[in-house]
LORO-163090 format. One line per field, with one value per residue (C-alpha): residue number from 1; residue in one letter; x, z, y. Coordinates in nm, 3 decimals, always signed. Example, Ala and Ser with C-alpha at 12.3 -4.5 7.8 and 13.67 -1.06 7.14 Angstrom:
2
k	1, 2
r	A, S
east	+1.230, +1.367
up	+0.780, +0.714
north	-0.450, -0.106
***
This chain:
603
k	1, 2, 3, 4, 5, 6, 7, 8, 9, 10, 11, 12, 13, 14, 15, 16, 17, 18, 19, 20, 21, 22, 23, 24, 25, 26, 27, 28, 29, 30, 31, 32, 33, 34, 35, 36, 37, 38, 39, 40, 41, 42, 43, 44, 45, 46, 47, 48, 49, 50, 51, 52, 53, 54, 55, 56, 57, 58, 59, 60, 61, 62, 63, 64, 65, 66, 67, 68, 69, 70, 71, 72, 73, 74, 75, 76, 77, 78, 79, 80, 81, 82, 83, 84, 85, 86, 87, 88, 89, 90, 91, 92, 93, 94, 95, 96, 97, 98, 99, 100, 101, 102, 103, 104, 105, 106, 107, 108, 109, 110, 111, 112, 113, 114, 115, 116, 117, 118, 119, 120, 121, 122, 123, 124, 125, 126, 127, 128, 129, 130, 131, 132, 133, 134, 135, 136, 137, 138, 139, 140, 141, 142, 143, 144, 145, 146, 147, 148, 149, 150, 151, 152, 153, 154, 155, 156, 157, 158, 159, 160, 161, 162, 163, 164, 165, 166, 167, 168, 169, 170, 171, 172, 173, 174, 175, 176, 177, 178, 179, 180, 181, 182, 183, 184, 185, 186, 187, 188, 189, 190, 191, 192, 193, 194, 195, 196, 197, 198, 199, 200, 201, 202, 203, 204, 205, 206, 207, 208, 209, 210, 211, 212, 213, 214, 215, 216, 217, 218, 219, 220, 221, 222, 223, 224, 225, 226, 227, 228, 229, 230, 231, 232, 233, 234, 235, 236, 237, 238, 239, 240, 241, 242, 243, 244, 245, 246, 247, 248, 249, 250, 251, 252, 253, 254, 255, 256, 257, 258, 259, 260, 261, 262, 263, 264, 265, 266, 267, 268, 269, 270, 271, 272, 273, 274, 275, 276, 277, 278, 279, 280, 281, 282, 283, 284, 285, 286, 287, 288, 289, 290, 291, 292, 293, 294, 295, 296, 297, 298, 299, 300, 301, 302, 303, 304, 305, 306, 307, 308, 309, 310, 311, 312, 313, 314, 315, 316, 317, 318, 319, 320, 321, 322, 323, 324, 325, 326, 327, 328, 329, 330, 331, 332, 333, 334, 335, 336, 337, 338, 339, 340, 341, 342, 343, 344, 345, 346, 347, 348, 349, 350, 351, 352, 353, 354, 355, 356, 357, 358, 359, 360, 361, 362, 363, 364, 365, 366, 367, 368, 369, 370, 371, 372, 373, 374, 375, 376, 377, 378, 379, 380, 381, 382, 383, 384, 385, 386, 387, 388, 389, 390, 391, 392, 393, 394, 395, 396, 397, 398, 399, 400, 401, 402, 403, 404, 405, 406, 407, 408, 409, 410, 411, 412, 413, 414, 415, 416, 417, 418, 419, 420, 421, 422, 423, 424, 425, 426, 427, 428, 429, 430, 431, 432, 433, 434, 435, 436, 437, 438, 439, 440, 441, 442, 443, 444, 445, 446, 447, 448, 449, 450, 451, 452, 453, 454, 455, 456, 457, 458, 459, 460, 461, 462, 463, 464, 465, 466, 467, 468, 469, 470, 471, 472, 473, 474, 475, 476, 477, 478, 479, 480, 481, 482, 483, 484, 485, 486, 487, 488, 489, 490, 491, 492, 493, 494, 495, 496, 497, 498, 499, 500, 501, 502, 503, 504, 505, 506, 507, 508, 509, 510, 511, 512, 513, 514, 515, 516, 517, 518, 519, 520, 521, 522, 523, 524, 525, 526, 527, 528, 529, 530, 531, 532, 533, 534, 535, 536, 537, 538, 539, 540, 541, 542, 543, 544, 545, 546, 547, 548, 549, 550, 551, 552, 553, 554, 555, 556, 557, 558, 559, 560, 561, 562, 563, 564, 565, 566, 567, 568, 569, 570, 571, 572, 573, 574, 575, 576, 577, 578, 579, 580, 581, 582, 583, 584, 585, 586, 587, 588, 589, 590, 591, 592, 593, 594, 595, 596, 597, 598, 599, 600, 601, 602, 603
r	M, Y, A, A, T, L, H, L, P, P, A, P, R, H, L, P, R, V, T, L, L, P, L, L, L, A, S, L, F, A, C, T, A, H, A, T, E, Y, L, V, A, T, N, G, N, D, V, A, S, G, M, G, G, W, A, N, A, L, R, T, I, G, A, A, V, A, K, A, T, R, D, G, D, I, V, T, V, S, N, G, V, Y, N, L, T, N, Q, I, T, I, A, N, G, I, V, V, R, S, F, E, R, G, L, R, G, A, A, N, T, V, V, Q, R, K, A, T, A, Q, W, H, E, N, T, M, R, I, F, Q, L, T, H, P, G, A, V, L, E, G, L, T, I, R, A, G, T, G, N, G, R, D, F, H, G, M, G, V, N, M, T, G, G, L, V, R, D, C, I, I, R, E, N, G, H, H, D, N, F, Y, G, G, G, V, Y, M, T, G, G, T, V, S, N, C, I, I, R, G, N, S, A, N, S, N, G, S, G, G, G, V, W, A, S, G, G, Q, I, L, N, C, Q, I, L, D, N, N, A, G, G, G, E, G, N, S, A, G, G, G, G, V, Y, A, E, N, T, S, V, L, I, R, N, C, L, I, A, R, N, R, T, T, R, A, D, A, A, G, V, R, G, G, T, I, E, C, C, T, I, V, S, N, N, V, T, G, A, N, K, T, G, G, G, T, L, G, S, A, A, T, H, S, I, V, W, G, N, T, A, S, G, T, N, L, S, N, Y, A, G, G, S, F, T, F, S, C, T, W, P, R, P, G, A, G, E, G, N, T, D, S, D, P, L, F, A, N, P, A, A, G, D, Y, H, L, Q, C, E, P, V, K, S, P, C, M, D, A, G, P, N, L, E, W, M, T, T, A, T, D, L, D, G, K, G, R, I, F, R, D, I, V, D, R, G, A, F, E, F, W, P, D, K, P, L, I, Q, N, A, G, V, T, N, L, T, S, K, S, A, M, V, R, G, N, I, T, W, A, G, A, A, A, S, T, V, I, V, Y, H, G, P, S, D, G, G, T, N, P, Q, D, W, A, N, E, L, R, L, P, G, L, R, R, A, G, P, F, E, A, T, I, A, H, S, A, S, N, R, V, W, C, Y, R, L, C, A, T, N, Q, Y, G, A, S, W, S, D, F, T, G, G, L, T, L, S, K, V, D, V, S, V, T, R, R, E, S, T, E, E, K, P, A, A, F, V, I, S, R, P, A, T, A, G, N, G, P, L, D, V, Y, F, T, L, S, G, T, G, I, N, G, R, D, Y, D, R, I, D, S, P, V, V, I, P, S, G, A, K, E, I, R, L, I, V, T, P, R, F, N, L, G, D, Q, E, N, K, V, V, E, L, T, L, A, T, G, G, Y, T, L, G, I, Q, K, S, A, R, I, L, T, R, A, E
east	-0.132, +0.193, +0.235, +0.552, +0.678, +0.965, +1.316, +1.615, +1.930, +2.244, +2.467, +2.473, +2.288, +2.421, +2.185, +2.281, +2.399, +2.179, +2.390, +2.282, +2.362, +2.644, +2.592, +2.943, +2.904, +3.220, +2.988, +2.753, +2.772, +2.966, +2.760, +2.962, +2.901, +2.781, +2.501, +2.150, +1.829, +1.514, +1.178, +0.870, +0.509, +0.171, +0.060, +0.396, +0.451, +0.713, +0.797, +0.922, +1.276, +1.230, +1.461, +1.445, +1.136, +0.817, +0.657, +0.879, +0.834, +0.812, +0.502, +0.672, +0.957, +1.088, +1.126, +1.339, +1.561, +1.610, +1.739, +1.957, +2.238, +2.541, +2.654, +2.539, +2.216, +1.906, +1.559, +1.316, +0.935, +0.678, +0.389, +0.136, +0.069, +0.271, +0.147, +0.376, +0.331, +0.717, +0.981, +1.224, +1.581, +1.844, +2.184, +2.404, +2.498, +2.185, +1.938, +1.565, +1.397, +1.077, +1.042, +0.988, +1.244, +1.249, +0.969, +0.722, +0.798, +0.758, +0.403, +0.308, +0.501, +0.384, +0.522, +0.311, +0.225, -0.095, -0.401, -0.530, -0.824, -0.625, -0.296, -0.113, -0.192, +0.086, +0.393, +0.609, +0.842, +0.876, +1.265, +1.586, +1.916, +2.231, +2.481, +2.675, +2.601, +2.228, +1.999, +1.630, +1.505, +1.185, +0.940, +0.657, +0.726, +0.426, +0.205, +0.476, +0.357, +0.464, +0.406, +0.670, +1.022, +1.328, +1.163, +1.276, +1.222, +0.899, +0.935, +1.324, +1.573, +1.930, +2.287, +2.429, +2.342, +2.126, +1.768, +1.691, +1.368, +1.149, +0.820, +0.816, +0.475, +0.234, +0.463, +0.459, +0.506, +0.384, +0.598, +0.951, +1.026, +1.284, +1.217, +0.851, +0.973, +1.353, +1.581, +1.947, +2.290, +2.472, +2.408, +2.239, +1.870, +1.860, +1.573, +1.297, +0.960, +0.928, +0.580, +0.289, +0.505, +0.476, +0.659, +0.404, +0.410, +0.779, +0.895, +1.139, +1.215, +0.872, +1.013, +1.379, +1.598, +1.964, +2.294, +2.498, +2.482, +2.341, +2.008, +2.017, +1.766, +1.456, +1.104, +1.028, +0.675, +0.387, +0.551, +0.488, +0.682, +0.474, +0.761, +0.838, +1.079, +1.471, +1.725, +1.613, +1.275, +1.148, +1.245, +0.910, +1.079, +1.418, +1.606, +1.986, +2.174, +2.492, +2.661, +2.799, +2.460, +2.437, +2.107, +2.159, +1.922, +1.616, +1.259, +1.151, +0.797, +0.454, +0.612, +0.502, +0.567, +0.353, +0.483, +0.854, +1.088, +1.216, +0.918, +1.153, +1.509, +1.679, +2.054, +2.272, +2.466, +2.214, +2.327, +2.121, +1.804, +1.453, +1.292, +0.926, +0.594, +0.688, +0.481, +0.552, +0.226, +0.333, +0.328, +0.640, +0.840, +1.088, +1.249, +0.984, +1.222, +1.548, +1.704, +2.078, +2.162, +2.461, +2.311, +2.471, +2.322, +1.976, +1.645, +1.456, +1.143, +0.763, +0.802, +0.588, +0.643, +0.503, +0.846, +0.910, +1.109, +1.215, +0.963, +1.217, +1.510, +1.666, +2.037, +2.281, +2.480, +2.398, +2.624, +2.510, +2.156, +1.822, +1.613, +1.451, +1.557, +1.897, +2.142, +2.376, +2.682, +2.777, +2.888, +2.675, +2.317, +2.009, +1.685, +1.497, +1.186, +1.332, +1.033, +0.895, +0.723, +0.380, +0.408, +0.047, +0.032, +0.340, +0.581, +0.898, +1.103, +1.253, +1.093, +1.267, +0.993, +0.860, +1.125, +1.426, +1.476, +1.751, +1.844, +1.916, +2.282, +2.373, +2.678, +2.955, +3.010, +3.147, +3.346, +3.080, +2.823, +3.014, +2.873, +2.566, +2.196, +1.927, +1.596, +1.454, +1.757, +1.870, +2.250, +2.315, +2.488, +2.327, +2.476, +2.810, +2.682, +2.468, +2.139, +2.031, +1.772, +1.684, +1.575, +1.829, +1.660, +1.694, +1.501, +1.232, +1.371, +1.075, +0.905, +0.739, +0.482, +0.390, +0.029, +0.012, -0.047, -0.331, -0.383, -0.181, -0.130, +0.127, +0.345, +0.288, +0.150, +0.065, +0.267, +0.118, +0.262, +0.234, +0.508, +0.530, +0.778, +0.799, +0.983, +1.025, +1.314, +1.201, +1.210, +1.272, +1.062, +1.244, +1.071, +1.344, +1.237, +1.362, +1.335, +1.527, +1.498, +1.768, +1.670, +1.772, +2.082, +2.030, +2.304, +2.125, +1.831, +1.797, +1.583, +1.472, +1.189, +1.232, +0.954, +1.172, +1.101, +0.791, +0.715, +0.420, +0.313, +0.056, -0.023, +0.165, +0.158, +0.405, +0.375, +0.642, +0.706, +0.761, +0.772, +0.596, +0.407, +0.557, +0.759, +0.758, +0.861, +0.999, +0.994, +1.071, +1.003, +1.260, +1.234, +1.526, +1.612, +1.898, +1.861, +1.852, +1.679, +1.403, +1.273, +0.933, +0.929, +0.915, +0.986, +0.653, +0.604, +0.405, +0.266, -0.005, -0.109, -0.473, -0.510, -0.806, -0.907, -1.054, -1.090, -0.965, -1.280, -1.597, -1.581, -1.275, -1.228, -0.936, -0.863, -0.919, -0.863, -0.950, -0.749, -0.788, -0.589, -0.471, -0.344, -0.194, -0.154, +0.172, +0.345, +0.721, +0.931, +0.689, +0.894, +0.754, +0.437, +0.268, -0.126, -0.348, -0.678, -0.936, -1.123, -1.478, -1.762, -1.891, -1.553, -1.296, -0.933, -0.699, -0.974, -1.219, -0.938, -0.542, -0.458, -0.382, -0.228, -0.226, -0.029, +0.081, +0.365, +0.330, +0.691, +0.899, +0.821, +0.492, +0.153, -0.040, -0.016, -0.241, -0.374, -0.494, -0.783, -0.740, -1.059, -1.042, -1.322, -1.378, -1.620, -1.809, -1.849, -1.898, -2.080, -1.980, -1.836, -1.806, -1.468, -1.474, -1.153, -1.180, -0.894, -0.780, -0.605, -0.218, +0.035, -0.166, -0.503, -0.814, -0.956, -1.311, -1.305, -1.217, -1.379, -1.437, -1.584, -1.507, -1.734, -1.542, -1.713, -1.661, -1.596
up	+0.779, +0.666, +0.339, +0.173, -0.149, -0.379, -0.247, -0.466, -0.268, -0.262, -0.217, -0.202, +0.076, +0.322, +0.510, +0.781, +0.616, +0.688, +0.695, +0.442, +0.434, +0.206, +0.043, -0.080, -0.242, -0.471, -0.673, -0.775, -1.138, -1.272, -1.518, -1.842, -2.156, -2.312, -2.066, -2.228, -2.047, -2.151, -2.062, -1.964, -1.935, -1.888, -2.226, -2.407, -2.700, -2.686, -3.058, -2.960, -2.890, -2.527, -2.600, -2.671, -2.454, -2.325, -2.664, -2.744, -2.403, -2.384, -2.226, -2.008, -1.769, -1.893, -2.258, -2.132, -1.917, -2.223, -2.400, -2.125, -2.182, -2.058, -1.719, -1.624, -1.838, -1.675, -1.692, -1.578, -1.512, -1.502, -1.249, -1.279, -1.201, -1.400, -1.403, -1.472, -1.605, -1.571, -1.315, -1.419, -1.398, -1.379, -1.484, -1.548, -1.382, -1.472, -1.278, -1.265, -1.106, -1.081, -1.236, -0.922, -0.718, -0.351, -0.129, -0.291, -0.641, -0.491, -0.371, -0.726, -0.924, -0.852, -1.009, -0.925, -1.025, -1.258, -1.046, -1.118, -0.974, -0.750, -0.622, -0.668, -1.027, -1.131, -0.895, -0.974, -0.789, -0.911, -0.924, -0.932, -0.913, -1.012, -1.079, -0.808, -0.976, -1.018, -0.872, -0.794, -0.660, -0.593, -0.676, -0.486, -0.524, -0.440, -0.482, -0.573, -0.471, -0.489, -0.361, -0.336, -0.199, -0.271, -0.456, -0.220, -0.224, -0.396, -0.389, -0.460, -0.487, -0.480, -0.492, -0.482, -0.579, -0.417, -0.346, -0.243, -0.138, -0.227, -0.086, -0.068, +0.043, +0.039, -0.110, +0.018, -0.014, +0.121, +0.220, +0.305, +0.182, +0.275, +0.249, +0.189, +0.085, +0.017, -0.014, -0.026, -0.019, -0.078, -0.147, +0.024, +0.113, +0.207, +0.316, +0.223, +0.386, +0.406, +0.517, +0.522, +0.358, +0.466, +0.455, +0.562, +0.670, +0.762, +0.608, +0.771, +0.720, +0.646, +0.560, +0.483, +0.464, +0.451, +0.454, +0.349, +0.289, +0.500, +0.590, +0.637, +0.759, +0.675, +0.828, +0.862, +0.974, +1.018, +0.840, +0.935, +0.931, +0.964, +1.113, +1.192, +1.413, +1.414, +1.366, +1.014, +1.129, +1.247, +1.187, +1.137, +1.046, +0.958, +0.948, +0.942, +0.885, +1.048, +1.207, +0.881, +0.813, +0.919, +1.028, +1.111, +1.200, +1.141, +1.307, +1.322, +1.476, +1.488, +1.294, +1.430, +1.411, +1.454, +1.557, +1.568, +1.751, +1.705, +1.581, +1.525, +1.429, +1.434, +1.428, +1.267, +1.388, +1.501, +1.539, +1.649, +1.580, +1.761, +1.789, +1.950, +1.957, +1.792, +1.881, +1.887, +1.904, +1.913, +2.246, +2.437, +2.184, +2.266, +2.148, +2.080, +1.981, +1.908, +1.900, +1.898, +1.757, +1.843, +1.925, +2.025, +2.072, +2.027, +2.214, +2.219, +2.431, +2.448, +2.252, +2.361, +2.349, +2.529, +2.680, +3.037, +3.062, +2.715, +2.561, +2.441, +2.358, +2.383, +2.368, +2.156, +2.309, +2.412, +2.469, +2.535, +2.464, +2.639, +2.703, +2.981, +3.159, +3.174, +3.022, +3.271, +3.038, +2.814, +2.888, +2.916, +2.919, +3.082, +3.172, +3.220, +3.045, +2.708, +2.741, +2.383, +2.271, +2.197, +2.161, +2.167, +1.837, +1.689, +1.767, +1.877, +1.898, +2.233, +2.473, +2.609, +2.833, +3.107, +3.175, +2.956, +2.816, +2.965, +2.601, +2.506, +2.505, +2.602, +2.381, +2.318, +1.968, +1.705, +1.403, +1.131, +1.316, +1.242, +0.881, +0.917, +0.967, +1.158, +1.033, +0.999, +0.782, +1.067, +1.189, +1.380, +1.666, +1.829, +2.142, +2.073, +2.212, +2.016, +2.134, +2.139, +1.894, +1.539, +1.596, +1.726, +1.935, +1.768, +1.870, +1.620, +1.349, +1.133, +0.884, +0.578, +0.344, -0.017, -0.021, -0.380, -0.557, -0.600, -0.770, -1.085, -1.346, -1.627, -1.389, -1.027, -0.811, -0.449, -0.323, +0.008, +0.269, +0.628, +0.878, +1.197, +1.471, +1.852, +2.082, +2.083, +1.822, +1.554, +1.198, +0.859, +0.553, +0.211, -0.120, -0.384, -0.734, -1.085, -1.447, -1.369, -1.058, -0.820, -0.586, -0.229, -0.309, -0.247, -0.478, -0.774, -0.761, -0.928, -0.687, -0.308, -0.113, +0.273, +0.538, +0.855, +1.221, +1.212, +1.589, +1.542, +1.338, +1.073, +0.713, +0.518, +0.183, -0.031, -0.365, -0.609, -0.964, -1.242, -1.623, -1.688, -2.011, -2.225, -1.979, -1.638, -1.348, -1.058, -0.687, -0.370, -0.005, +0.271, +0.663, +0.893, +1.247, +1.487, +1.478, +1.110, +0.775, +0.596, +0.250, +0.105, -0.045, -0.401, -0.639, -0.766, -1.108, -1.254, -1.612, -1.776, -1.965, -1.887, -1.719, -1.768, -1.679, -1.853, -1.840, -2.043, -1.971, -1.773, -1.593, -1.404, -1.338, -1.168, -1.526, -1.721, -1.495, -1.616, -1.549, -1.513, -1.759, -1.630, -1.952, -2.053, -2.406, -2.573, -2.548, -2.635, -2.322, -2.058, -1.748, -1.468, -1.333, -0.993, -1.046, -0.732, -0.709, -0.466, -0.469, -0.374, -0.455, -0.274, -0.310, -0.037, -0.157, -0.029, +0.054, -0.249, -0.498, -0.465, -0.304, -0.528, -0.369, -0.472, -0.606, -0.912, -1.147, -1.517, -1.627, -1.819, -2.191, -2.143, -2.204, -1.957, -1.659, -1.595, -1.253, -1.269, -1.054, -0.946, -0.789, -0.449, -0.382, -0.082, -0.015, +0.223, -0.033, -0.397, -0.466, -0.758, -0.631, -0.803, -0.801, -0.879, -0.928, -0.927, -1.010, -0.760, -0.810, -0.832, -1.049, -1.370, -1.478, -1.496, -1.822, -1.906, -1.799, -1.420, -1.299, -1.414, -1.281, -1.301, -1.198, -1.027, -1.110, -1.013, -1.284
north	+5.604, +5.772, +5.950, +6.109, +6.252, +6.161, +6.238, +6.140, +6.016, +6.265, +5.983, +5.590, +5.424, +5.149, +4.933, +4.671, +4.348, +4.049, +3.719, +3.476, +3.093, +3.014, +2.675, +2.609, +2.279, +2.168, +1.963, +2.254, +2.345, +2.650, +2.842, +2.900, +3.125, +2.793, +2.718, +2.719, +2.806, +2.586, +2.713, +2.514, +2.616, +2.443, +2.607, +2.512, +2.267, +1.993, +2.032, +2.380, +2.467, +2.583, +2.875, +3.240, +3.342, +3.211, +3.190, +2.894, +2.713, +2.343, +2.169, +1.887, +1.925, +1.587, +1.723, +2.011, +1.778, +1.572, +1.876, +2.005, +1.781, +1.992, +2.075, +2.419, +2.404, +2.537, +2.427, +2.711, +2.612, +2.853, +2.845, +2.566, +2.197, +1.940, +1.598, +1.325, +0.953, +0.868, +0.975, +1.248, +1.131, +1.424, +1.252, +1.543, +1.874, +2.077, +2.296, +2.245, +2.542, +2.735, +3.071, +3.240, +3.036, +3.001, +2.861, +3.086, +2.940, +2.605, +2.688, +2.789, +2.527, +2.165, +1.846, +1.547, +1.190, +1.202, +1.079, +0.749, +0.564, +0.359, +0.486, +0.155, +0.134, +0.381, +0.311, +0.612, +0.839, +1.202, +1.276, +1.081, +1.268, +1.061, +1.350, +1.545, +1.859, +1.824, +2.078, +2.084, +2.448, +2.592, +2.310, +2.127, +1.749, +1.562, +1.233, +0.999, +0.642, +0.282, -0.056, -0.310, -0.391, -0.182, +0.106, +0.382, +0.752, +0.837, +1.213, +1.231, +0.961, +1.092, +0.969, +1.335, +1.692, +1.965, +1.986, +2.352, +2.554, +2.271, +2.153, +1.763, +1.644, +1.365, +1.122, +0.745, +0.383, +0.065, -0.273, -0.255, +0.076, +0.352, +0.728, +0.844, +1.196, +1.154, +0.870, +1.003, +0.822, +1.155, +1.517, +1.803, +1.887, +2.250, +2.501, +2.237, +2.165, +1.789, +1.727, +1.446, +1.173, +0.812, +0.474, +0.226, -0.150, -0.222, +0.108, +0.347, +0.715, +0.868, +1.211, +1.111, +0.813, +0.878, +0.682, +0.977, +1.351, +1.635, +1.794, +2.166, +2.428, +2.213, +2.176, +1.804, +1.780, +1.529, +1.242, +0.873, +0.570, +0.230, +0.048, -0.299, -0.486, -0.448, -0.204, -0.094, +0.027, +0.358, +0.723, +0.896, +1.212, +1.104, +0.771, +0.819, +0.495, +0.635, +0.929, +1.060, +1.205, +1.570, +1.716, +2.069, +2.375, +2.178, +2.179, +1.819, +1.813, +1.616, +1.304, +0.959, +0.599, +0.301, -0.030, +0.109, +0.322, +0.694, +0.903, +1.219, +1.087, +0.772, +0.786, +1.059, +1.351, +1.633, +1.984, +2.294, +2.125, +2.155, +1.800, +1.842, +1.693, +1.358, +1.057, +0.683, +0.489, +0.130, -0.058, -0.085, +0.120, +0.404, +0.727, +0.956, +1.232, +1.031, +0.702, +0.648, +1.012, +1.203, +1.552, +1.897, +2.219, +2.089, +2.075, +1.754, +1.814, +1.729, +1.410, +1.085, +0.720, +0.417, +0.304, +0.407, +0.728, +0.722, +0.953, +1.201, +0.990, +0.631, +0.590, +0.795, +1.087, +1.456, +1.758, +2.123, +2.032, +2.056, +1.734, +1.544, +1.334, +1.489, +1.255, +1.095, +1.161, +1.457, +1.815, +2.110, +1.943, +2.087, +1.925, +2.279, +2.359, +2.544, +2.793, +2.799, +3.114, +2.945, +2.567, +2.519, +2.710, +2.543, +2.835, +2.687, +3.006, +3.082, +3.306, +3.593, +3.779, +3.747, +3.460, +3.416, +3.076, +2.869, +2.765, +3.131, +3.224, +2.876, +2.817, +2.740, +2.881, +2.639, +2.757, +2.692, +2.919, +3.240, +3.260, +3.037, +3.125, +2.963, +2.823, +3.174, +3.275, +3.506, +3.497, +3.184, +3.391, +3.720, +3.870, +3.683, +3.353, +3.081, +2.975, +2.602, +2.466, +2.565, +2.922, +3.198, +3.469, +3.811, +4.119, +4.191, +4.390, +4.547, +4.320, +4.457, +4.345, +4.483, +4.580, +4.658, +4.998, +5.237, +5.571, +5.465, +5.759, +5.791, +5.983, +5.856, +5.589, +5.523, +5.224, +5.073, +4.828, +4.703, +4.719, +4.528, +4.491, +4.455, +4.696, +5.067, +5.105, +5.360, +5.224, +5.364, +5.242, +5.277, +5.248, +5.166, +5.209, +5.246, +5.114, +4.789, +4.546, +4.598, +4.306, +4.349, +4.557, +4.929, +5.020, +4.863, +5.088, +5.422, +5.610, +5.573, +5.723, +5.730, +5.737, +5.779, +5.753, +5.519, +5.429, +5.200, +4.917, +4.930, +5.039, +5.312, +5.448, +5.677, +5.845, +5.782, +5.925, +5.695, +5.646, +5.325, +5.427, +5.147, +4.921, +4.816, +5.038, +4.832, +4.893, +4.702, +4.780, +4.779, +4.842, +4.896, +4.975, +4.932, +4.561, +4.502, +4.537, +4.338, +4.334, +4.266, +3.919, +4.032, +4.305, +4.477, +4.648, +4.918, +4.920, +5.100, +4.780, +4.647, +4.322, +4.081, +3.737, +3.466, +3.065, +2.766, +2.576, +2.635, +2.309, +2.162, +1.785, +1.619, +1.435, +1.771, +2.050, +2.416, +2.717, +3.086, +3.289, +3.618, +3.810, +4.153, +4.287, +4.141, +4.478, +4.476, +4.526, +4.386, +4.285, +4.059, +4.194, +4.087, +4.054, +4.052, +3.881, +3.746, +3.409, +3.346, +3.106, +2.789, +2.611, +2.677, +2.746, +2.487, +2.247, +2.194, +2.261, +2.301, +2.616, +2.935, +3.228, +3.592, +3.772, +3.567, +3.680, +3.718, +3.631, +3.877, +3.865, +3.669, +3.789, +3.554, +3.328, +3.026, +2.936, +2.578, +2.486, +2.122, +1.984, +1.790, +1.552, +1.314, +1.048, +1.285, +1.569, +1.518, +1.821, +2.077, +2.391, +2.740, +2.904, +3.280, +3.494, +3.867, +4.091, +4.346, +4.683, +4.675, +4.832, +4.798, +4.892, +4.666, +4.560, +4.494, +4.127, +4.161, +3.833, +3.469, +3.156, +2.794, +2.502, +2.199, +1.876, +1.517, +1.263
***
């Protein structure tokens, strides 16, 4: 355990720069002085204005989208579950995003079709994008379903625009349908997790069906295409109608087709992708990994199909790629085992020790790689030569996690964290803190506290001085060594306000879910506050009810956040379950009501 006292910096700090993916899209909106932000919360009211703070938030996303009529307008959605009865169409250049943004925001902000007794009773997709400047960001998009011909893309149907940092899962359709998760004729899908979608019975493109656009830095996992006969069938992960569809830096794994070819990808141009563990189950079908694709700098390995010697690929072209058997034509291909770090556990990073992967430093470099990142967000080129597949090998720079705050007083607090890394390089932990949030830019923080020379992984703590008596005092953790720097995934806050928990209803059903209400006094100047908690009881988080993760953020200016407990019941288990939430210590004091219970009940 490490401890330190406060040191103010004598001069500006400079940390190693981490290359980020620049999404330079000409069609993206340009924010102007006239842009308006509309707020949405589960406890909002659609007769409100949606502007000027969370007290005026709207209740439904559709109501906010209807108000956001000018290009550049923003719809910001607070944490929670939003049940739709009609699809949301975005026909202008606006942004619809979660409050927290990123994949963390997506995990906490769910937009889904309202459940009915039978899935086919409510044929409905979730989002449709018809404008090149439309943006979806940081949302979970799930449970869009349908039954019938020519009703494509039950999660997202897009002719253009940008879908970024979204989780698109468990959408599907039956009968001559394209694109279980996404149907796209243009635009960009970037840094998304597309998982568990399906296009059954003569469908294609379980995860994505595309005739144009690009799919960048995505995880496309566990999707299914029911398939059928002919050139329009297949593509459990991705069906690309032509080579103009670009699929870059993606992990495409564990997808499948039944009665069709190409479990991983059918068609398209594939660059720096890892396509692995996809499975064609139909008799005499081919292309477990790819069919008819143009692949370069990629790994297509460990896929299965019933056709002889066509488990990994069928047709198409390969250059500078790793697959088996080695393609008869194409420069720079290899059929050597790529040596994944731990494929049995789903870790498809390249192994460096004890034997170096033949896909490491395999090159050649392409111009776009200079400023790009891999699927982990690391620089696409390390040691001057690019690796094959979706993951570039980098020596482990330190990784850091925020573990909350203890010993909070009016003048000081003990900030805790954990640091992990491999190798012998010493690391420095830096606690940046001050009256405002500096994000991941060291120059924007008022103070820093350094813990230099850490040579082993584990927990650490540091005491900082603060002035949080009537406002939030912000802090964020950073770790750096000779290989690079990393930041904790969110900015924490300190406040002397007390935090309590209550419930909206004592019983939660699928039709009328109850929620835990985590609240603080409505003190002027409150900023965003991370609140930690534990869940217990007879219900299992993520199995008996939709997953709820700690910490959760009370937005700036808001006095509460609601965590909806949506029950999950199956035929084998209809028992009521107890869900108990207990507040944990953090950058705040605990009120009288530290825990609360909800009973999940079948209808």
